[in-house]
N, C-alpha and C positions, 0 to 999 in steps of 0.2 A: 504494500500500500504506500502510495506517494506521501511524503511528509507534507506536501502542499495541501492535499486534501484533508489530512489529519488536522493541520493547523487551523483550517477553516471551521472545523467541527462537523461531525457527521449528523445525519438527520435523526439519529438516535444513538445512544452509547452502545458500543459493542458489549461491554459488561458493566454491571453495577455492583458496587460493594454495598451490602445491606447489613448494617449492624442491628439485628433484630431485637436485642436486649442488651442492657448494661449489666444485667445480673451475671455473676460469675462466682464459682466456688473457689477460685484462686485469687491471689493478689500479687501478680507478677510485677517485678520492679521496673520493667520496661514497657508496661502496658500502654498502648497509644491512646486508650480511652479512659484510663484510670477506673476500669470497671470493678464492680463489687456488688453494690445493691442495684436493683432495677431502677430505671429512671421513672419519674412521675409520668403518668398518662402515656405509657408506651402504646404504640398502635395495637388495637385489639384484633381478634381473629378476622372479623368482617373487614376491617380496614386493610389488614395485611393481604387478604385474598383479593380485594379490589385492586390493590397495588400490583399484584401478580398479573391481573388482567390488563392493567395499564401498560406494564412492561411488554406483554404479548402484543398489544395493539401498536406499541411504538416500534416493535421489532428488535427488542433487546435479545441478544444471543445467549448471554450467560449472566447468572447472578452469583456473586461470591458472598456467601453468608459468613458473618463474623459476629463479634460482640465485644465484651461479654462472652459467655459460653452459650452458643445457639441451642444446644440440647437441653438447657434449663427451661426453655419455653415449652409448655405442655402441648402447644399446638404446632410445634416446629415441623414435625413430620407431615402435618396437614398442609402447611405452607409449601413444603418441598413437593408434595404430591400435586399440588395445583400448578407449580412450575413445570413439572414433568408432563402433566396432562396437556400442556400447551407447547411442548417440545422445547422448553427452555433448559439449557444446560445449567447445572449447579455445581458449585465447589464450596465445600464447608471447611472453615478453619475452626479447629476444635482442640481443646487440651487433652482430649481422649479419655478423661476420667469417667465419663458417663456412658461410654460405649460398651455394649455387651454383645454377645453372639446373636441375640434375637434382633437387635437394632441393625447390626451389620448385615444380617441375613435379609431383612426387609429392604434395606437400601441397595443391596447388591442385585436385586431383581429389576431395578429400573433401567440401568444402562445409561443414565443421564446424570450421574453424580460422580464427583471426585472428592477425595477427602485429604486434607493435610493436617497432620498432628504436630503440635508444637513440641519441640525438643531442643533445649538451649544449651546442650553440652553433650559430649561423647561419653561422659561418665556421671554417676549419681551426684557427686559432690558439686560439680560445676552447674549442672542443671538445677538441682534442688536449691542452690544458693540464689538463683534468679527466680525460680517458679514456686518454690515451697517444698517442704519435706515430703518425700514419697512420690513426687510427680514424675521423676525419671522412670521408676519401676512401672507406674501406671500407664505412662505413655508407651513404653515398650510393649506392655501387654496388649494395648489397643492396636499398635502397629502390627503385631503378630496376628491378631484376629483379622485385621484388614488385609494383610498379605495373603491370607487363605481364601479371600473372597475375590470376585471379579472387579472390585472397585479400584480404579486407579488411585494409588495412595502415595503420598510423599511425606517425608519429614520436613517441617518448616522450622528453620533456625534463624533467629535474629542475630546478626553479627554484632558482638560486643567485645569490649576489651578483655572480658573474662573467658570468652570461648574462641577467640580468633585463632589461637594456636591449635584448636581441636577440630577445625573444619575438615582437614583430610581424614581424620579418624571418623567423623560423622559421615563422610562420604563412604568410607569402608563399611561402617555400621549399616547404612542404608542398603548397600549391596548385599550384606549378609542377611538382612531381614527380607530382602526381595522387594524393596520399595525404592523410590527415587529421593533425591535431596533437592530442596529449594532453600536458598539463602536469601533472607530479607534484610533490608537496611534498617538500622536503628535510627529513629528520628526523635527529636525532643518534643514529643506531643504527649499529652496525658500524664501518666505517672512517669513516663520516660523523661519528661522535662525536669522532674525533681531529681532524677538520677543521671542526668546527661553527662555531667563531668566525670563521674566515676565509671560509667559504662561505655562512654564514647570510645570507639577504637582510635588508636593513635595513627598519625600519618604513616608510620612504618608498617603497622598492622594492615591498614587499608591497601598500601602498595603490595605487601606480601600476598594479600588475598587476591588482588588484581592479577598478579603474576600466576598464582595457582589457578585462578579461574580461566585464564587464557588457555590452560592445558586440560581443562575439564569440561568438554563440550556437552556432557550429559547432565550437568548441574544447571538448574533453572534459577533465574533471579527476577523474572518479570522485568519491570523497568527500574527495579530498586537500585541497580548499580550501573545504569547506563553511563554515569559520569566517570566510572572507573573501567568500563569495558574496553578491552583491546579491540583493535580493528578486526581481528580474526573472528570475533564473536558478534560483530554487528548484524550479520544476517539472521541471528537467532531470535531477535526481538526488536522492540521499539527503541529508538535512540533519542527520544525527546519525551517531555512530560505529556502524558495523555489526559490530564485532568481537564474536564469540561470539553474535551475534544473527542476522546474515545471512551471515557469513563466518568463516573461521578459516584457519590456516596449518599446513601439514605441512612439517617440516624434512627434510633429506636422510637422517637416521637414523631417521625415523618418529616423531619427537617432535611433539606437537600443541600449538599455541599459539593465542591469540586472534587475532593478526595478525602479519604479517611483521616489524613493528617492535617487537614485544614477545617476541622469542625469547630469553628469559632464564629461568634456573631458577625464579625466583619466579612466573613466568607459565606454567610447564609444566602442561598440562592432562592429559597422559598420554602413554604410548608405545604405538604400534600393534603393537609386539612383545609387549605385555603385555595389551592390551585391544582389542576391536574399535572401529572408528571411531564407530559409532552410540552405543555406551555412553559413550565419552568426550564426545561432543557432548551427550548427554542429562544426564550425571551429574557431569561435572568441576566441582569446587568453584570453580575460578577462572572458569569460564564463567558459573556461576550468580551469582558476585559481580559480574561485569561487566554481567550482564543487569539487575541491580537497582541499578547504580551511579547515584548522584546527585551532580551537581557543584553543591553548594549555593552556593559562592561566586559562581556565575554566574546563579542562578535569578532574581535581582531585576533583571538586566540587561534593557534594552528589546529587545535582539536575541536573547534566549534562545530564543525560538520559531524563530529562523532557524538557529541552530547548535548548540543544546543543550550548550554548553560546549566545543565543538571537539574536538580530538584528544587523548585521554587519553595516548597514547604519548609525544607531545612533552612534555606536562606531567610525565610520569614521568621522562623522561630528563634534564630539567633540575632535578629534585629537588622538584617540587611534589607528586608522587604522582598516580595516575590520576584522583583526584577534585579535583585542584587547579586546573582551568581552563586552557584553552589560552593560552599566553603570546603567541601570534601571531594572536589574533583581531582583527577589525576595530577593536573598541573599544580594545584594548590598543595597537594600532599608532597610532591617533589620539592616545591619551594620551601615548605615548612621544614622538611628534613635538611635541606641545604642550609637554611638559616640557622637551624639548631647546630649543625656541624660547624659552621663558621663561628658561631658564638662560643662553641667549645674550644675551638682553636685559639680564639682571642683570649678566652678566660685562662687557657693553659699556657699562654705565651709569657715569657719573662718580662717583667716591667723594665722601663728605661733606667730605673734607679738600681736595678739588681746588679 
């Protein structure tokens, strides 16, 4: 698909991220939505089923369900069934703790669902430090159940300073379990904003991951790491931000945003309780603004054609604004390491008085 058409925005999003609830039985330290308790006045079953019909009428191809923990919603499988009845593909992001053989068996009959189970370390200590005691073992159990089913399954790992060294091990673990690996980017949203400094990967870790990723063609990243992607991987996915162009996000209360990492009042595109989905997609001012966004500070960079300025959400969260350029792009990582190296040389040099 041509970037020119993507930048103009499609007649409907290819996929929508739908956070069906903020309720969650875990309190992960990097959670983008700071989930825990359900939000007030979340969409009820009738509203959720009506939204599925709106997605169908708009021509949405896939809905990516997240939260919170989607399986906490008692009507979640009913919402899934409505999607599948209309031929809408679904992908579920889950912590895996509520999956059992019966649920997996029912979902495996549809042929229209994929599941990614969160696992943030290749061993118990690393994972449980981020996600909570016992989560590693429970996620592994869920992955084994899913691997026995026809459901396409992946481990989803958020790259942090704590687990960056374990990504190759996670890749091997995925292979041993018979599932794939997807690595997502850590962004300073939700609870992740509170723990940004301690969990943010260093420039060296990001560059190391980029080098490893270039040699690992079967590892998926979505658009999470297009700012770090080597040219050899460009054909595997999108190389520019798809927010408001290819995708958007629906929150638990029916608020619509450009992406899951920009769920803030200033990026609210509309409410499904006030306007239909198609009108929000077509007419929302914030969507139109992002479709014409230019990251001028990056346009002269020799890698601009590879990443188009990177992730606006990260730039916004650290105070640069959505047009400020991604602070964790390949060039910035190299510059940061070079500056640190030069600072070390200067600090270690003998003074004139010595």
